[in-house]
C-alpha positions, -999 to 999 in steps of 0.1 A, spaced: -35 -252 -362 -51 -230 -336 -67 -242 -303 -101 -226 -301 -127 -225 -273 -164 -223 -284 -189 -217 -255 -224 -228 -264 -207 -250 -290 -234 -277 -291 -262 -252 -299 -276 -244 -333 -250 -218 -343 -222 -231 -321 -223 -266 -336 -220 -252 -372 -191 -230 -360 -173 -260 -344 -177 -279 -376 -163 -252 -397 -133 -245 -374 -124 -282 -375 -127 -283 -413 -102 -254 -414 -77 -275 -395 -81 -262 -359 -84 -279 -326 -118 -271 -309 -130 -273 -273 -168 -272 -272 -182 -260 -239 -219 -264 -232 -243 -271 -203 -268 -286 -226 -298 -265 -215 -306 -256 -251 -276 -272 -268 -280 -308 -279 -253 -335 -279 -267 -348 -312 -257 -316 -329 -220 -324 -324 -221 -362 -321 -207 -365 -356 -176 -346 -345 -168 -368 -315 -146 -391 -336 -124 -362 -346 -93 -364 -324 -91 -326 -325 -125 -321 -310 -133 -321 -273 -167 -318 -258 -169 -305 -222 -201 -302 -201 -197 -269 -183 -218 -238 -173 -202 -205 -182 -215 -189 -151 -187 -208 -134 -150 -200 -143 -132 -223 -167 -95 -225 -171 -78 -236 -203 -50 -225 -227 -64 -216 -261 -56 -192 -290 -91 -178 -296 -124 -177 -277 -159 -176 -293 -185 -168 -266 -219 -180 -278 -234 -194 -246 -269 -182 -239 -304 -194 -247 -316 -173 -277 -353 -180 -282 -380 -164 -261 -394 -198 -249 -360 -207 -235 -346 -174 -222 -380 -166 -205 -381 -201 -188 -355 -189 -163 -349 -152 -169 -325 -148 -139 -303 -176 -152 -304 -160 -187 -290 -127 -173 -264 -146 -153 -254 -166 -184 -249 -134 -205 -232 -113 -177 -213 -139 -157 -205 -158 -188 -189 -127 -204 -170 -119 -172 -156 -154 -169 -146 -156 -206 -132 -121 -207 -112 -130 -175 -99 -161 -193 -90 -140 -224 -72 -115 -202 -51 -142 -185 -41 -161 -216 -40 -130 -239 -64 -145 -264 -89 -126 -285 -126 -131 -277 -155 -128 -301 -188 -120 -283 -220 -131 -299 -244 -102 -293 -277 -98 -309 -300 -75 -329 -322 -76 -298 -299 -48 -283 -318 -25 -307 -352 -34 -290 -382 -22 -310 -361 2 -331 -370 38 -340 -342 38 -366 -346 16 -397 -326 -1 -409 -305 -5 -378 -270 9 -378 -244 0 -352 -243 36 -339 -280 33 -329 -283 29 -291 -317 11 -293 -351 12 -278 -351 -15 -251 -376 -19 -223 -353 -27 -193 -381 -41 -172 -400 -61 -199 -403 -99 -203 -376 -99 -230 -352 -77 -211 -334 -107 -194 -320 -114 -229 -318 -79 -244 -302 -63 -214 -280 -93 -207 -265 -90 -241 -262 -52 -238 -243 -57 -206 -220 -83 -222 -211 -57 -248 -204 -32 -221 -181 -57 -203 -163 -64 -236 -155 -27 -240 -145 -22 -204 -122 -52 -204 -107 -38 -236 -102 -3 -223 -91 -12 -188 -71 -43 -194 -62 -43 -231 -82 -75 -239 -86 -81 -276 -124 -83 -282 -147 -85 -312 -184 -78 -310 -210 -91 -335 -247 -84 -335 -265 -114 -349 -298 -109 -367 -324 -137 -373 -305 -168 -383 -320 -201 -395 -309 -235 -408 -304 -272 -398 -300 -280 -361 -325 -254 -349 -343 -268 -320 -377 -280 -331 -398 -263 -304 -377 -232 -297 -405 -208 -306 -385 -190 -333 -405 -181 -364 -387 -203 -390 -387 -235 -370 -423 -229 -359 -435 -223 -394 -416 -252 -410 -426 -278 -383 -463 -266 -384 -464 -268 -422 -448 -302 -424 -475 -315 -400 -503 -296 -418 -511 -278 -386 -523 -242 -384 -494 -218 -389 -494 -193 -360 -487 -157 -367 -485 -134 -337 -498 -99 -347 -512 -92 -382 -481 -106 -400 -470 -72 -412 -440 -70 -389 -407 -76 -406 -376 -97 -401 -344 -103 -420 -334 -140 -423 -298 -152 -429 -288 -188 -434 -264 -201 -408 -235 -207 -432 -235 -170 -441 -233 -161 -404 -204 -185 -398 -185 -169 -427 -190 -135 -411 -179 -147 -376 -147 -162 -389 -139 -130 -409 -146 -108 -379 -123 -129 -356 -95 -125 -381 -97 -87 -385 -69 -65 -371 -69 -61 -333 -79 -24 -337 -113 -33 -353 -136 -42 -324 -171 -36 -337 -199 -40 -329 -207 -52 -364 -242 -63 -377 -243 -97 -392 -276 -102 -409 -295 -102 -441 -306 -68 -454 -334 -84 -474 -365 -78 -454 -396 -100 -453 -429 -97 -435 -438 -126 -413 -468 -133 -435 -446 -136 -465 -424 -161 -447 -454 -182 -437 -467 -183 -473 -433 -192 -487 -430 -221 -462 -465 -233 -471 -457 -232 -508 -423 -249 -505 -437 -277 -483 -469 -282 -503 -487 -279 -469 -524 -278 -463 -518 -255 -433 -540 -225 -427 -526 -192 -413 -541 -182 -379 -535 -150 -361 -528 -145 -323 -520 -113 -303 -485 -99 -306 -464 -106 -275 -452 -77 -253 -422 -58 -266 -420 -78 -298 -402 -56 -324 -423 -44 -354 -393 -40 -377 -359 -56 -378 -334 -51 -407 -296 -46 -404 -275 -20 -421 -245 -41 -431 -223 -13 -445 -197 -19 -418 -195 -56 -425 -192 -50 -462 -164 -25 -457 -144 -42 -430 -151 -79 -435 -158 -80 -472 -189 -99 -461 -226 -101 -471 -251 -129 -471 -250 -150 -503 -276 -177 -497 -311 -169 -509 -341 -175 -485 -356 -202 -507 -323 -221 -509 -317 -220 -472 -353 -229 -464 -350 -260 -487 -321 -273 -465 -340 -264 -433 -372 -281 -444 -352 -312 -454 -336 -312 -419 -370 -310 -401 -385 -336 -423 -358 -360 -412 -363 -350 -375 -400 -356 -377 -395 -389 -394 -373 -399 -365 -402 -391 -341 -428 -412 -359 
């Protein structure tokens, strides 16, 4: 049994990670300030004597003795991270500093959840980890993009200067149960709109592409990355190399829900990437990992989750 700290542990991805770590026989401390995380995501874990839920903001230091740290804390959807962009940057930067400081003191490895957003609107396709990206440092998305880029920098500097054991993953579009219903991300938007027979909103002409991975695949990759040799730091792309246009996704959701929704088009937001697809050669080689869950299978579980959520609201 390991004692493991998960920051942002009551969020969409964090709650699935906490659940998996407990199933594998570990003790888990879930840290969250509940800005975007929801207590209901982990309420089913509260009866487990090896699970501890702590309300705490990672911009403030936290002291604990653990064997591993997963640093996931940060709002990840444009609606949330643009609500308070200064706090978003502070969460990424000060959160990384505080967790890396903790990792240094207790000599524990830390996995940093970075993002495909570090590539910006990429000129290299598919995106490889050696690509430095095309990010607008003064744009409306930069609070998240540059915050995560800085977190990666801090990881490498703490490693080089202080010998901290770090692992960096770059997460591509992930979906599944426990996504926040109104977080503005494309899968949750489309599913909720389709289930309510509302117009499905596509920003741009729908030809822009994304790669969608189901949350269980991501968690597999995170656990494998944490347990690689100390010499393997990353960054490593964790995403689905199967590319879909936004219009294809919308039509798939309409078909699977039997919705009467019509697709409507609105202007593309500033700095929104036109293409996004990971090269996962590094993950295949070093983690023996690749996504296994097909889009339709993952969407079926996600649709069932949102159906239940909407039923609870009515």
